[in-house]
C-alpha positions in Angstrom: 15.8 37.5 -30.1 15.2 41.0 -30.1 16.7 44.0 -27.8 13.3 46.7 -28.0 14.1 50.0 -27.1 14.6 49.9 -23.4 17.0 47.2 -24.2 15.1 44.5 -22.4 15.1 41.0 -24.0 12.1 39.5 -25.0 11.2 36.2 -27.2 10.8 36.9 -30.9 12.4 35.9 -34.0 13.7 37.7 -36.6 12.8 36.0 -39.8 16.1 36.4 -42.2 14.3 36.6 -45.7 15.5 39.6 -46.4 19.3 41.0 -46.1 19.9 43.0 -42.9 22.6 45.4 -41.9 24.9 44.2 -39.1 27.0 46.3 -36.9 30.2 45.1 -34.6 31.2 48.4 -33.1 33.8 48.6 -30.3 34.9 51.9 -28.6 37.5 51.7 -25.6 39.5 54.0 -23.0 42.6 52.2 -25.0 44.3 54.0 -28.2 44.3 50.3 -30.3 41.3 48.2 -30.8 38.7 50.1 -31.8 36.9 50.3 -35.0 33.0 50.3 -36.5 32.4 46.8 -39.1 29.6 47.4 -41.3 28.2 44.4 -43.6 25.2 43.1 -44.7 23.6 39.9 -43.4 22.2 37.9 -46.3 20.3 34.6 -46.3 22.4 31.8 -47.5 21.0 30.1 -51.0 22.2 26.8 -50.3 20.8 26.7 -46.4 17.9 28.5 -44.5 20.1 28.3 -40.9 23.1 30.3 -42.4 23.8 33.4 -43.4 26.7 35.5 -45.6 28.4 38.5 -45.1 28.7 41.4 -47.3 30.8 44.4 -46.4 30.3 47.8 -46.4 32.8 50.0 -48.2 31.2 53.1 -49.0 29.4 54.1 -45.8 30.1 57.8 -44.1 30.6 56.8 -40.3 31.5 59.7 -37.3 30.5 59.4 -33.3 29.5 62.5 -31.1 31.2 62.8 -28.5 29.7 64.0 -25.1 26.7 65.5 -27.5 29.3 68.5 -28.8 32.4 67.3 -30.4 32.0 64.9 -34.2 34.7 62.3 -34.4 35.0 61.2 -37.8 36.3 57.9 -39.2 38.0 56.8 -42.2 37.4 53.5 -44.3 40.4 50.9 -43.8 39.6 47.6 -45.6 36.2 44.9 -45.6 33.8 46.9 -44.1 35.8 48.5 -41.5 36.0 51.8 -40.4 39.2 53.3 -38.1 38.9 56.3 -35.7 41.7 58.7 -35.6 45.2 56.8 -34.6 45.3 57.4 -30.9 41.7 58.7 -29.8 40.0 56.5 -27.3 37.1 56.9 -25.2 37.9 59.4 -21.9 36.0 59.3 -18.6 33.1 60.8 -17.9 32.4 61.3 -21.4 29.1 59.9 -23.5 29.4 58.9 -26.9 26.9 57.8 -29.8 27.9 56.4 -33.3 25.9 58.1 -36.3 26.8 56.9 -40.2 25.4 57.0 -43.6 25.1 55.1 -46.7 25.7 55.5 -49.8 21.9 55.3 -50.7 21.5 57.8 -48.3 19.7 56.4 -45.3 20.8 57.2 -41.6 21.6 55.4 -38.5 22.2 56.0 -34.9 23.1 54.1 -31.9 21.3 54.8 -28.4 24.1 57.2 -26.4 26.7 55.3 -24.0 28.1 56.3 -21.1 31.9 54.8 -20.0 31.8 52.9 -16.9 35.0 52.7 -14.9 36.4 49.5 -14.8 37.8 47.4 -11.6 41.4 46.2 -11.6 42.2 42.1 -11.9 43.7 41.3 -8.7 44.9 37.8 -9.7 45.6 35.8 -12.7 46.4 31.9 -11.6 46.3 28.8 -14.1 45.8 25.2 -14.1 47.0 22.3 -15.7 44.4 20.2 -17.6 45.6 16.8 -19.1 42.2 17.3 -21.5 39.4 18.7 -22.1 40.7 22.1 -23.8 38.8 22.2 -27.3 40.4 23.4 -30.5 39.6 22.1 -33.8 38.3 19.0 -34.1 40.9 18.1 -31.1 39.9 17.5 -27.0 44.0 18.4 -26.2 45.6 19.2 -23.2 45.8 23.1 -21.9 45.6 25.6 -19.7 42.3 26.9 -17.8 43.3 30.7 -16.7 41.0 32.6 -13.9 41.1 35.7 -11.8 40.0 37.4 -8.9 38.8 40.9 -8.4 36.9 43.1 -5.9 33.7 44.3 -8.0 32.7 47.9 -6.8 29.4 48.4 -5.0 26.3 49.6 -7.1 24.0 47.5 -9.1 24.0 47.5 -13.0 28.1 46.4 -13.8 28.8 44.1 -16.2 31.4 42.4 -17.5 33.5 40.7 -20.6 36.9 39.0 -20.9 38.8 38.7 -24.4 42.2 37.4 -24.5 45.2 37.1 -26.9 47.8 34.8 -26.8 51.9 35.4 -28.1 53.2 31.6 -29.0 57.0 31.4 -29.7 56.7 30.4 -33.2 59.8 28.6 -34.5 58.9 28.2 -38.4 57.9 31.3 -40.2 57.1 30.0 -43.6 55.8 26.2 -45.7 55.7 25.1 -49.0 53.3 22.3 -50.0 54.9 20.4 -53.0 58.0 22.4 -53.5 60.9 24.1 -52.0 61.3 27.2 -50.2 63.6 30.4 -51.8 65.0 33.7 -50.6 65.9 35.4 -53.4 63.2 36.0 -55.4 62.8 39.4 -55.5 59.7 39.1 -52.9 60.3 40.3 -49.3 59.1 37.2 -47.6 60.5 34.9 -50.1 58.7 32.1 -51.8 58.2 28.4 -52.8 59.4 26.6 -56.3 57.6 23.7 -57.1 58.8 20.1 -57.4 57.0 17.7 -59.2 58.0 15.0 -57.1 57.3 16.9 -54.1 54.0 17.7 -55.2 53.4 13.7 -56.3 54.0 12.8 -52.7 52.2 15.3 -51.1 55.3 16.9 -49.3 55.3 19.8 -46.8 58.1 21.8 -46.1 58.5 24.0 -43.4 61.5 26.5 -42.7 62.7 28.1 -39.3 62.5 31.8 -38.6 66.0 33.9 -38.8 64.9 36.1 -35.8 62.6 35.3 -32.9 58.8 35.1 -33.5 55.6 35.3 -32.0 52.3 33.4 -33.1 49.7 35.7 -31.9 46.6 33.9 -31.5 42.8 35.7 -30.7 40.0 34.1 -28.1 37.2 32.5 -29.6 34.8 32.7 -27.2 32.5 35.8 -25.1 32.8 35.1 -21.5 30.2 37.7 -19.2 29.1 38.6 -16.4 26.8 41.2 -14.3 27.1 41.6 -10.7 23.3 40.6 -9.8 25.0 38.2 -7.4 28.5 39.5 -6.8 27.8 43.1 -6.1 30.4 44.8 -3.8 31.5 41.5 -3.2 34.7 39.9 -4.2 34.7 38.0 -7.5 36.7 34.5 -7.0 38.1 32.3 -9.3 36.5 33.1 -12.5 37.3 30.7 -15.6 38.2 34.1 -18.0 40.7 31.5 -20.8 41.0 28.1 -22.2 44.5 27.6 -23.9 46.0 24.9 -25.5 49.0 23.0 -25.0 50.6 24.5 -28.2 54.1 24.3 -27.9 55.9 23.4 -24.9 57.4 27.3 -24.5 55.6 29.9 -22.4 53.4 32.3 -23.4 52.1 35.5 -22.9 48.3 36.2 -22.5 47.5 39.4 -22.7 43.9 39.6 -21.2 41.4 42.2 -20.9 38.7 42.9 -18.5 35.9 45.3 -20.3 33.3 47.2 -18.2 30.5 47.3 -19.7 26.6 48.4 -19.0 24.0 45.5 -18.2 22.3 47.0 -21.6 25.0 45.3 -23.3 25.7 43.0 -21.7 22.0 41.7 -21.9 23.0 41.5 -25.3 26.4 39.9 -24.9 24.3 37.3 -23.0 22.2 36.4 -26.3 24.6 36.1 -28.7 26.7 34.1 -26.4 23.5 31.4 -25.6 22.6 31.5 -29.0 25.6 31.4 -31.2 29.3 30.6 -28.9 31.3 30.1 -31.8 33.3 33.4 -31.9 34.6 36.8 -30.1 33.0 39.0 -32.8 29.5 40.6 -32.0 28.9 40.6 -35.6 28.9 36.7 -36.5 25.4 36.2 -35.4 23.3 33.2 -35.8 20.8 33.5 -38.9 18.2 34.5 -35.9 19.2 37.7 -36.1 20.1 39.9 -32.6 19.0 43.6 -32.7 20.9 45.8 -30.7 21.1 49.6 -29.6 21.1 50.7 -33.5 18.4 51.9 -35.6 17.5 54.0 -38.7 16.7 56.7 -38.7 15.6 56.5 -42.1 12.9 53.6 -41.7 12.0 53.3 -38.1 10.6 49.8 -38.9 13.8 48.9 -39.9 15.8 46.1 -37.8 19.6 46.7 -37.5 21.3 43.4 -36.0 24.9 43.9 -33.9 25.8 46.3 -30.9 27.9 49.4 -30.7 29.9 48.9 -27.4 31.6 51.2 -25.2 33.9 49.6 -22.4 36.9 50.4 -20.1 39.6 47.8 -19.8 41.8 46.5 -17.5 45.1 44.9 -19.2 47.0 42.1 -17.4 50.1 40.4 -19.5 50.2 37.0 -17.7 53.2 34.9 -18.3 51.7 31.3 -18.9 54.4 28.7 -17.4 53.8 25.9 -19.0 56.0 23.5 -17.0 53.2 21.6 -15.3 52.4 20.0 -18.4 55.6 18.8 -19.4 55.1 15.0 -19.1 52.6 15.3 -21.7 53.7 13.3 -25.2 52.6 15.5 -28.0 51.6 19.3 -28.4 48.7 20.3 -30.6 50.5 22.6 -32.6 49.2 25.6 -35.0 48.7 23.2 -37.1 47.0 20.6 -38.4 50.0 18.5 -39.0 53.6 17.9 -37.2 55.8 20.3 -38.3 58.5 18.9 -41.3 61.4 20.5 -42.0 63.2 20.2 -45.2 66.0 17.9 -44.8 70.2 19.1 -44.5 71.6 18.2 -47.7 75.4 18.5 -48.6 74.1 22.3 -50.6 75.1 24.5 -47.3 72.7 27.0 -48.8 69.7 25.2 -47.6 67.4 25.4 -46.0 67.0 29.1 -45.6 65.7 30.9 -42.7 62.3 32.6 -43.1 61.4 36.3 -42.1 58.8 36.7 -39.4 56.8 38.9 -41.4 55.1 41.9 -39.0 50.8 40.8 -39.5 48.1 41.2 -37.3 48.5 37.2 -36.5 52.6 37.4 -35.9 54.9 40.0 -34.6 58.8 40.1 -33.8 58.4 42.6 -31.4 58.8 40.3 -28.0 56.0 40.3 -25.9 55.4 42.3 -22.1 56.5 39.9 -19.2 57.9 37.2 -22.2 59.8 34.8 -20.1 62.5 32.6 -22.3 61.6 29.1 -20.8 
């Protein structure tokens, strides 16, 4: 699928016999979560229906605000460039992305205008005993729905993302060995035991303090106002959360307001390749978005620079309505297996909760002990 200069889609496949530049750009009116990612998508030598990605780490990247102010981004890691700390899009302003590669090729996005997001009025849940997909399983879990009042005026569109803060009991695991804290490493380390290796034993070690696993949504859900303009949107399903533990969870649900052109791009991405929340994980038939080359007008560029206003709700997911299920999904593809307690009172040790993008010791907003 292509999106031509007026961003109207039409049926035309892009044959990926050569590499193609792919842009995953996200700028919101929130002070966190803004980035630009640059990669080359290259045809896989093993199959004609897949691609491999190569990070671009040596580009110069900037955004022009309101046609006047230049905001320079800094390289972070893995093809990702970050905005200055605390920078966010402002109401009534326009934004345009530019970047130059090491070989001198220069690119720009279409000018994007920030749309004001409508608030979420209500979030509610429904327990289902099966049908929530996780890994290769059809599991029990919860569906989340929301209500909102859609403002009058055609051309509004929305997409939703979420992340779940799940209470984590275990903070370290060792396959074929045991975990030790006094190793000089802040996170400790595993020491191999030949007998445990032989029998394929993995031991798990409890967290020394409260710790939450952070699990991100793996699908995009989007809609426009074609049939709801100026009306209430009632019972929109926006998330499916597996029954990971018997604890509750905090779901950070974000409603993004985008323009209709961005919606058309996301809709194509959803239809062709609904397997990731990232705009850059495109299928082998690349989707051409709102980026174009200033050096070669015939060059096709994949991906999109998305500008959105965001409304966030931190919803506590009460799992008491599913306590009769016989087994939870868990975070791993196996049951936890703590090291047995012996006469050695120093074992098993507790493991630290190491801060990372997928784990935190900071209590999430609206957490309730359950």
